[in-house]
C-alpha positions as CSV (number, residue, x, y, z in Angstrom):
1,S,-24.4,15.1,9.5
2,Q,-21.1,14.5,7.8
3,W,-19.2,16.1,10.6
4,S,-20.7,13.7,13.2
5,R,-19.9,10.8,10.9
6,F,-16.3,11.9,10.6
7,A,-16.0,12.5,14.4
8,T,-17.4,9.0,15.1
9,R,-15.0,7.3,12.6
10,L,-12.1,9.3,14.1
11,Q,-13.0,8.2,17.6
12,H,-12.9,4.6,16.5
13,K,-9.4,5.0,15.0
14,T,-7.7,6.8,18.0
15,D,-8.1,7.6,21.7
16,A,-6.8,11.1,21.1
17,V,-10.0,12.9,20.2
18,I,-10.4,16.0,22.3
19,V,-13.8,17.8,21.9
20,V,-13.9,21.4,22.8
21,P,-16.6,24.0,22.1
22,A,-15.8,26.3,19.3
23,A,-18.3,29.0,20.5
24,Y,-17.0,32.5,20.4
25,S,-13.6,31.4,19.2
26,S,-13.9,33.8,16.3
27,Q,-14.3,36.7,18.8
28,E,-11.8,35.6,21.4
29,C,-8.2,37.1,21.4
30,R,-5.6,34.4,21.3
31,K,-3.1,36.6,23.2
32,C,-5.2,38.2,26.0
33,G,-8.5,36.1,26.1
34,H,-10.7,39.2,25.6
35,I,-14.0,38.3,23.8
36,D,-15.8,41.0,21.9
37,S,-17.8,41.0,18.7
38,E,-15.9,44.1,17.6
39,N,-12.7,42.1,17.6
40,R,-13.7,40.9,14.1
41,E,-13.1,43.9,11.8
42,S,-14.2,41.8,8.8
43,Q,-14.6,38.2,7.8
44,A,-10.8,37.9,7.4
45,V,-9.3,40.4,9.9
46,F,-9.1,39.9,13.7
47,S,-8.0,42.9,15.8
48,C,-8.4,42.8,19.5
49,T,-10.0,45.8,21.0
50,R,-8.1,45.3,24.3
51,C,-4.5,44.4,23.4
52,D,-4.4,45.4,19.7
53,H,-3.3,41.8,18.7
54,T,-4.0,41.3,15.0
55,N,-4.1,38.2,12.9
56,H,-6.1,36.5,10.2
57,A,-9.4,35.8,11.8
58,D,-9.5,32.1,10.9
59,T,-5.9,31.6,12.2
60,N,-6.7,33.3,15.5
61,A,-9.9,31.2,16.0
62,A,-7.9,28.0,15.2
63,E,-5.3,28.9,17.7
64,V,-8.0,29.6,20.3
65,I,-9.5,26.2,19.7
66,A,-6.0,24.6,19.9
67,D,-5.4,26.4,23.2
68,R,-8.7,25.1,24.6
69,A,-7.7,21.5,23.6
70,L,-4.2,21.9,25.2
71,A,-5.8,23.1,28.4
72,V,-7.8,19.9,28.5
73,V,-4.8,17.7,27.8
74,E,-2.7,19.5,30.4
75,N,-5.5,19.4,33.0
76,R,-5.5,23.2,33.2
77,Q,-8.8,24.8,33.9
78,V,-10.7,25.6,30.7
79,H,-12.4,28.9,30.9
80,A,-16.1,29.7,30.6
81,L,-17.8,31.0,27.6
82,P,-19.5,34.3,28.2
83,Q,-23.2,34.6,28.3
84,P,-24.8,36.3,25.2
85,E,-25.4,39.5,27.1
86,D,-21.7,39.7,27.7
87,I,-20.8,39.7,24.0
88,G,-20.3,42.9,22.0
89,G,-18.2,45.6,23.6
90,S,-18.1,43.9,27.0
91,T,-15.0,43.7,29.2
92,S,-15.5,40.1,30.0
93,S,-12.8,37.7,28.9
94,A,-12.5,34.0,28.8
95,Q,-9.9,34.2,31.5
96,D,-12.4,35.7,34.0
97,Q,-14.8,32.8,34.3
98,S,-14.7,29.0,34.9
99,W,-16.0,26.5,32.4
100,P,-18.6,24.1,33.9
101,G,-17.8,20.5,33.7
């Protein structure tokens, strides 16, 4: 894929490539870490069902991914992604679980 080709070229150019999973970043609240499919009111609107944080959905997801990368750089524990049965109205948050690896 073109993405994989881009990533390979980027890794050859710099040592600063940090790979983090993007899974559930569109459903995770940047402010409180709560993950819920209902956090996405629409394609463009993110509104956390726990803390009422609102933002453009793409901006929120990009900030979540950036936070995950910073956690790796700062050697902080990166949190687990929820299991599929935990998504959609659950009370699990990314802050409740540990990321394997």
